ROGU-960048 format. One record per residue: residue in one letter; x, y, z of N, C-alpha, C, O in turn; residue number from 1. Coordinates in nm, 3 decimals. Layout:
BEGIN
- residuo,n.xx,n.yy,n.zz,ca.xx,ca.yy,ca.zz,c.xx,c.yy,c.zz,o.xx,o.yy,o.zz,num
- A,X,Y,Z,X,Y,Z,X,Y,Z,X,Y,Z,NUM
...
//
This chain:
BEGIN
- residuo,n.xx,n.yy,n.zz,ca.xx,ca.yy,ca.zz,c.xx,c.yy,c.zz,o.xx,o.yy,o.zz,num
- M,0.131,1.088,0.121,0.238,1.069,0.034,0.344,1.230,0.047,0.459,1.244,0.089,1
- Q,0.247,1.333,-0.010,0.312,1.475,-0.012,0.424,1.513,0.089,0.525,1.575,0.056,2
- A,0.399,1.475,0.204,0.433,1.517,0.354,0.561,1.433,0.349,0.665,1.486,0.388,3
- A,0.563,1.317,0.307,0.729,1.251,0.317,0.813,1.217,0.196,0.904,1.136,0.180,4
- M,0.743,1.320,0.102,0.842,1.350,0.000,1.015,1.388,0.021,1.040,1.503,0.059,5
- G,1.105,1.316,0.002,1.232,1.338,0.014,1.272,1.321,0.136,1.359,1.390,0.188,6
- T,1.198,1.209,0.202,1.270,1.190,0.338,1.283,1.053,0.381,1.290,1.012,0.497,7
- M,1.285,0.992,0.277,1.302,0.843,0.300,1.490,0.786,0.272,1.554,0.842,0.183,8
- D,1.544,0.696,0.343,1.653,0.669,0.304,1.632,0.568,0.175,1.674,0.581,0.060,9
- G,1.562,0.473,0.228,1.544,0.322,0.147,1.397,0.273,0.153,1.328,0.274,0.254,10
- I,1.359,0.230,0.026,1.228,0.151,0.048,1.246,0.015,-0.006,1.340,-0.010,-0.083,11
- I,1.166,-0.068,0.028,1.187,-0.187,-0.004,1.013,-0.226,-0.097,0.912,-0.220,-0.029,12
- D,1.006,-0.250,-0.197,0.907,-0.248,-0.288,0.876,-0.380,-0.291,0.962,-0.448,-0.347,13
- T,0.767,-0.449,-0.243,0.719,-0.559,-0.241,0.633,-0.583,-0.317,0.585,-0.696,-0.318,14
- V,0.583,-0.479,-0.411,0.437,-0.521,-0.473,0.502,-0.595,-0.608,0.607,-0.574,-0.670,15
- S,0.389,-0.696,-0.627,0.423,-0.801,-0.747,0.308,-0.757,-0.850,0.264,-0.842,-0.928,16
- A,0.268,-0.650,-0.851,0.182,-0.616,-0.977,0.224,-0.489,-1.031,0.306,-0.426,-0.964,17
- V,0.182,-0.441,-1.137,0.261,-0.331,-1.216,0.201,-0.205,-1.147,0.080,-0.190,-1.134,18
- H,0.288,-0.121,-1.105,0.275,0.002,-1.042,0.341,0.111,-1.084,0.433,0.067,-1.154,19
- P,0.346,0.209,-1.082,0.417,0.346,-1.086,0.518,0.339,-0.992,0.489,0.327,-0.873,20
- L,0.652,0.345,-1.035,0.770,0.374,-0.961,0.830,0.515,-0.915,0.905,0.534,-0.820,21
- L,0.765,0.635,-1.027,0.800,0.784,-0.981,0.729,0.809,-0.826,0.795,0.865,-0.739,22
- P,0.595,0.765,-0.802,0.590,0.821,-0.653,0.667,0.781,-0.541,0.671,0.844,-0.436,23
- L,0.730,0.670,-0.564,0.806,0.601,-0.501,0.957,0.666,-0.469,1.015,0.690,-0.363,24
- I,0.992,0.683,-0.597,1.124,0.741,-0.616,1.113,0.923,-0.556,1.208,0.993,-0.521,25
- A,1.005,0.951,-0.559,0.989,1.087,-0.481,0.989,1.088,-0.368,0.986,1.205,-0.331,26
- L,0.992,1.008,-0.272,0.992,0.977,-0.154,1.108,0.962,-0.106,1.116,1.008,0.008,27
- L,1.218,0.910,-0.151,1.386,0.886,-0.142,1.442,1.035,-0.123,1.404,1.132,-0.188,28
- K,1.528,1.035,-0.035,1.601,1.133,0.010,1.729,1.149,-0.121,1.699,1.080,-0.219,29
- S,1.837,1.212,-0.135,1.934,1.217,-0.219,2.010,1.073,-0.168,2.002,1.034,-0.051,30
- N,2.076,1.009,-0.260,2.138,0.867,-0.236,2.057,0.759,-0.193,2.108,0.651,-0.165,31
- G,1.907,0.782,-0.182,1.822,0.686,-0.166,1.838,0.582,-0.223,1.909,0.581,-0.324,32
- K,1.777,0.458,-0.174,1.751,0.320,-0.285,1.604,0.283,-0.255,1.530,0.295,-0.158,33
- L,1.593,0.227,-0.394,1.450,0.196,-0.409,1.473,0.039,-0.443,1.511,0.011,-0.557,34
- V,1.456,-0.047,-0.364,1.490,-0.188,-0.338,1.356,-0.285,-0.409,1.247,-0.286,-0.352,35
- M,1.375,-0.354,-0.520,1.271,-0.444,-0.571,1.247,-0.563,-0.522,1.336,-0.643,-0.552,36
- V,1.163,-0.606,-0.458,1.158,-0.764,-0.425,1.041,-0.798,-0.465,1.017,-0.905,-0.409,37
- G,0.954,-0.768,-0.530,0.822,-0.832,-0.593,0.872,-0.814,-0.735,0.960,-0.742,-0.782,38
- A,0.779,-0.911,-0.795,0.814,-0.948,-0.957,0.699,-0.920,-1.043,0.635,-1.016,-1.084,39
- P,0.666,-0.807,-1.075,0.536,-0.808,-1.153,0.563,-0.913,-1.303,0.671,-0.963,-1.333,40
- E,0.430,-0.927,-1.382,0.431,-1.013,-1.475,0.495,-0.929,-1.595,0.570,-0.975,-1.680,41
- K,0.436,-0.756,-1.581,0.503,-0.724,-1.699,0.614,-0.600,-1.667,0.595,-0.546,-1.558,42
- P,0.695,-0.562,-1.726,0.816,-0.448,-1.707,0.746,-0.305,-1.655,0.653,-0.239,-1.703,43
- L,0.813,-0.288,-1.560,0.724,-0.148,-1.477,0.824,-0.065,-1.600,0.917,-0.109,-1.668,44
- E,0.756,0.083,-1.592,0.821,0.202,-1.621,0.905,0.267,-1.535,0.865,0.286,-1.420,45
- L,1.045,0.314,-1.579,1.158,0.363,-1.489,1.186,0.503,-1.512,1.280,0.526,-1.588,46
- P,1.133,0.586,-1.469,1.182,0.740,-1.505,1.294,0.754,-1.474,1.320,0.714,-1.361,47
- V,1.400,0.809,-1.549,1.536,0.805,-1.520,1.592,0.949,-1.467,1.688,0.951,-1.389,48
- F,1.531,1.065,-1.511,1.570,1.171,-1.491,1.559,1.178,-1.324,1.665,1.192,-1.264,49
- P,1.434,1.169,-1.243,1.453,1.203,-1.090,1.568,1.118,-1.012,1.617,1.159,-0.907,50
- L,1.614,0.971,-1.086,1.736,0.913,-1.055,1.842,1.028,-1.048,1.889,1.093,-0.954,51
- L,1.865,1.030,-1.197,1.987,1.108,-1.193,2.008,1.249,-1.126,2.120,1.291,-1.097,52
- L,1.882,1.326,-1.101,1.867,1.464,-1.026,1.889,1.462,-0.912,1.939,1.555,-0.849,53
- G,1.840,1.314,-0.848,1.850,1.360,-0.728,1.939,1.225,-0.657,1.903,1.170,-0.553,54
- R,2.046,1.189,-0.727,2.153,1.066,-0.717,2.081,0.950,-0.632,2.132,0.908,-0.528,55
- K,1.948,0.897,-0.686,1.915,0.776,-0.625,1.913,0.655,-0.733,1.927,0.661,-0.855,56
- M,1.895,0.559,-0.660,1.944,0.424,-0.701,1.822,0.317,-0.675,1.757,0.311,-0.570,57
- V,1.802,0.231,-0.795,1.693,0.147,-0.808,1.772,0.012,-0.800,1.873,0.003,-0.870,58
- A,1.742,-0.077,-0.734,1.798,-0.271,-0.700,1.701,-0.317,-0.713,1.584,-0.280,-0.709,59
- G,1.775,-0.444,-0.737,1.674,-0.561,-0.702,1.751,-0.664,-0.636,1.872,-0.684,-0.636,60
- S,1.662,-0.723,-0.585,1.685,-0.834,-0.479,1.599,-0.970,-0.499,1.483,-0.957,-0.536,61
- N,1.651,-1.102,-0.475,1.602,-1.218,-0.471,1.580,-1.228,-0.298,1.620,-1.151,-0.210,62
- I,1.524,-1.319,-0.291,1.529,-1.363,-0.145,1.657,-1.384,-0.081,1.716,-1.470,-0.147,63
- G,1.727,-1.345,0.018,1.842,-1.352,0.078,1.879,-1.514,0.168,1.790,-1.597,0.184,64
- G,1.952,-1.526,0.194,1.978,-1.669,0.263,1.950,-1.629,0.385,1.907,-1.519,0.419,65
- M,1.984,-1.748,0.473,1.962,-1.720,0.623,2.049,-1.631,0.705,2.022,-1.585,0.816,66
- K,2.139,-1.615,0.645,2.219,-1.496,0.756,2.133,-1.332,0.724,2.089,-1.244,0.798,67
- E,2.140,-1.349,0.587,2.064,-1.219,0.568,1.875,-1.212,0.599,1.800,-1.119,0.629,68
- T,1.860,-1.308,0.582,1.736,-1.295,0.649,1.678,-1.275,0.800,1.566,-1.234,0.831,69
- Q,1.789,-1.316,0.887,1.790,-1.276,1.004,1.828,-1.144,1.011,1.770,-1.073,1.094,70
- E,1.910,-1.097,0.942,1.995,-0.957,0.978,1.839,-0.868,0.980,1.820,-0.783,1.066,71
- M,1.724,-0.906,0.862,1.646,-0.831,0.823,1.540,-0.837,0.967,1.503,-0.734,1.024,72
- I,1.507,-0.954,1.002,1.427,-1.001,1.105,1.472,-0.892,1.224,1.393,-0.805,1.261,73
- D,1.635,-0.908,1.291,1.714,-0.836,1.396,1.651,-0.693,1.365,1.601,-0.628,1.457,74
- F,1.654,-0.645,1.232,1.669,-0.496,1.232,1.516,-0.464,1.207,1.509,-0.345,1.237,75
- A,1.389,-0.505,1.169,1.255,-0.481,1.186,1.224,-0.499,1.348,1.140,-0.429,1.404,76
- A,1.294,-0.589,1.411,1.249,-0.588,1.587,1.317,-0.493,1.659,1.272,-0.448,1.764,77
- K,1.417,-0.460,1.613,1.516,-0.345,1.689,1.430,-0.212,1.633,1.410,-0.124,1.717,78
- H,1.381,-0.192,1.509,1.308,-0.050,1.493,1.176,-0.062,1.472,1.119,-0.004,1.380,79
- N,1.101,-0.157,1.575,0.974,-0.172,1.593,0.875,-0.174,1.430,0.764,-0.124,1.412,80
- I,0.963,-0.250,1.328,0.873,-0.255,1.195,0.806,-0.367,1.205,0.852,-0.466,1.261,81
- T,0.678,-0.360,1.148,0.593,-0.471,1.154,0.490,-0.486,1.039,0.446,-0.382,0.990,82
- A,0.447,-0.608,0.990,0.425,-0.625,0.868,0.269,-0.582,0.867,0.197,-0.656,0.934,83
- Q,0.202,-0.464,0.796,0.036,-0.455,0.788,-0.020,-0.592,0.658,-0.012,-0.601,0.535,84
- V,-0.081,-0.686,0.776,-0.149,-0.796,0.671,-0.286,-0.807,0.692,-0.343,-0.735,0.774,85
- E,-0.347,-0.898,0.621,-0.484,-0.921,0.691,-0.498,-1.047,0.701,-0.479,-1.119,0.603,86
- V,-0.541,-1.107,0.839,-0.516,-1.252,0.851,-0.642,-1.295,0.811,-0.736,-1.219,0.833,87
- I,-0.665,-1.414,0.751,-0.815,-1.461,0.717,-0.802,-1.609,0.751,-0.692,-1.664,0.756,88
- P,-0.937,-1.684,0.778,-0.931,-1.826,0.795,-0.931,-1.866,0.674,-0.945,-1.794,0.575,89
- I,-0.908,-2.030,0.677,-0.880,-2.090,0.556,-1.006,-2.099,0.462,-1.017,-2.107,0.340,90
- D,-1.110,-2.093,0.581,-1.245,-2.117,0.500,-1.281,-1.988,0.424,-1.385,-1.987,0.358,91
- Y,-1.197,-1.873,0.428,-1.206,-1.761,0.344,-1.143,-1.752,0.215,-1.168,-1.661,0.137,92
- L,-1.067,-1.838,0.192,-0.963,-1.878,0.070,-1.048,-1.823,-0.058,-1.005,-1.759,-0.154,93
- N,-1.161,-1.862,-0.036,-1.207,-1.861,-0.206,-1.251,-1.731,-0.208,-1.195,-1.675,-0.302,94
- T,-1.342,-1.637,-0.136,-1.337,-1.520,-0.099,-1.229,-1.424,-0.128,-1.252,-1.334,-0.209,95
- A,-1.098,-1.435,-0.064,-1.007,-1.384,-0.063,-0.952,-1.387,-0.199,-0.888,-1.291,-0.241,96
- M,-0.971,-1.491,-0.269,-0.942,-1.521,-0.417,-1.011,-1.414,-0.530,-0.943,-1.347,-0.607,97
- E,-1.115,-1.412,-0.526,-1.234,-1.336,-0.554,-1.182,-1.164,-0.515,-1.184,-1.074,-0.600,98
- R,-1.151,-1.151,-0.414,-1.116,-0.985,-0.356,-0.981,-0.977,-0.458,-0.976,-0.887,-0.542,99
- L,-0.880,-1.069,-0.448,-0.762,-1.041,-0.533,-0.775,-1.010,-0.667,-0.709,-0.916,-0.710,100
- A,-0.866,-1.086,-0.758,-0.891,-1.061,-0.862,-0.960,-0.932,-0.893,-0.931,-0.867,-0.993,101
- K,-1.052,-0.895,-0.805,-1.103,-0.740,-0.828,-1.011,-0.652,-0.757,-1.054,-0.549,-0.706,102
- T,-0.887,-0.685,-0.747,-0.821,-0.563,-0.677,-0.871,-0.505,-0.534,-0.836,-0.394,-0.495,103
- D,-0.957,-0.592,-0.460,-0.993,-0.515,-0.371,-0.931,-0.582,-0.216,-0.987,-0.647,-0.128,104
- V,-0.794,-0.535,-0.231,-0.704,-0.586,-0.110,-0.636,-0.467,-0.085,-0.590,-0.404,-0.180,105
- K,-0.624,-0.430,0.022,-0.524,-0.355,0.121,-0.394,-0.394,0.160,-0.295,-0.324,0.138,106
- Y,-0.391,-0.512,0.220,-0.261,-0.553,0.294,-0.257,-0.708,0.189,-0.334,-0.741,0.098,107
- R,-0.143,-0.776,0.241,-0.106,-0.882,0.229,-0.202,-0.986,0.285,-0.262,-0.956,0.388,108
- F,-0.226,-1.123,0.221,-0.309,-1.191,0.302,-0.253,-1.276,0.356,-0.173,-1.341,0.290,109
- V,-0.276,-1.310,0.509,-0.198,-1.393,0.587,-0.290,-1.524,0.619,-0.363,-1.519,0.718,110
- I,-0.288,-1.641,0.538,-0.412,-1.720,0.568,-0.343,-1.819,0.704,-0.239,-1.883,0.713,111
- D,-0.449,-1.797,0.796,-0.453,-1.863,0.934,-0.506,-2.054,0.909,-0.622,-2.091,0.930,112
- V,-0.441,-2.109,0.883,-0.470,-2.252,0.879,-0.513,-2.333,1.000,-0.600,-2.421,0.999,113
- G,-0.439,-2.290,1.108,-0.450,-2.344,1.229,-0.543,-2.273,1.299,-0.595,-2.322,1.399,114
- N,-0.571,-2.161,1.259,-0.681,-2.073,1.351,-0.618,-2.048,1.473,-0.676,-2.066,1.580,115
- T,-0.468,-1.995,1.461,-0.373,-1.985,1.581,-0.360,-1.803,1.580,-0.345,-1.737,1.683,116
- L,-0.367,-1.757,1.475,-0.347,-1.579,1.460,-0.420,-1.500,1.493,-0.540,-1.520,1.473,117
- K,-0.388,-1.410,1.541,-0.468,-1.281,1.553,-0.449,-1.167,1.418,-0.338,-1.152,1.367,118
- S,-0.537,-1.112,1.383,-0.494,-0.980,1.310,-0.489,-0.867,1.381,-0.565,-0.864,1.478,119
- T,-0.412,-0.761,1.357,-0.337,-0.647,1.445,-0.370,-0.530,1.367,-0.329,-0.419,1.402,120
//
């Protein structure tokens, strides 16, 4: 994180749990944008001075329509942006739920109902 401070044009924050925003804001360049798409149950603390001094922006977005979704997929493919997920079989679901309750999850779970996916 330290090495990446002030290097990012934008960040899409998908975290739906309460978490600090200051470390993410610190990663942004001047005029950088932090876009919130996760929906935590409780309000997040938003430090204002780093936004003002760095001319940084925080925005929110609900899921886009088909056009926006396709644009994001095309952008990700063009720039080789991939998701970090943990693929689990359906019979691991109870264990996955226990891990979520213990906050023992590094990536999002993808449940492979048909047992056709491979973890990367």
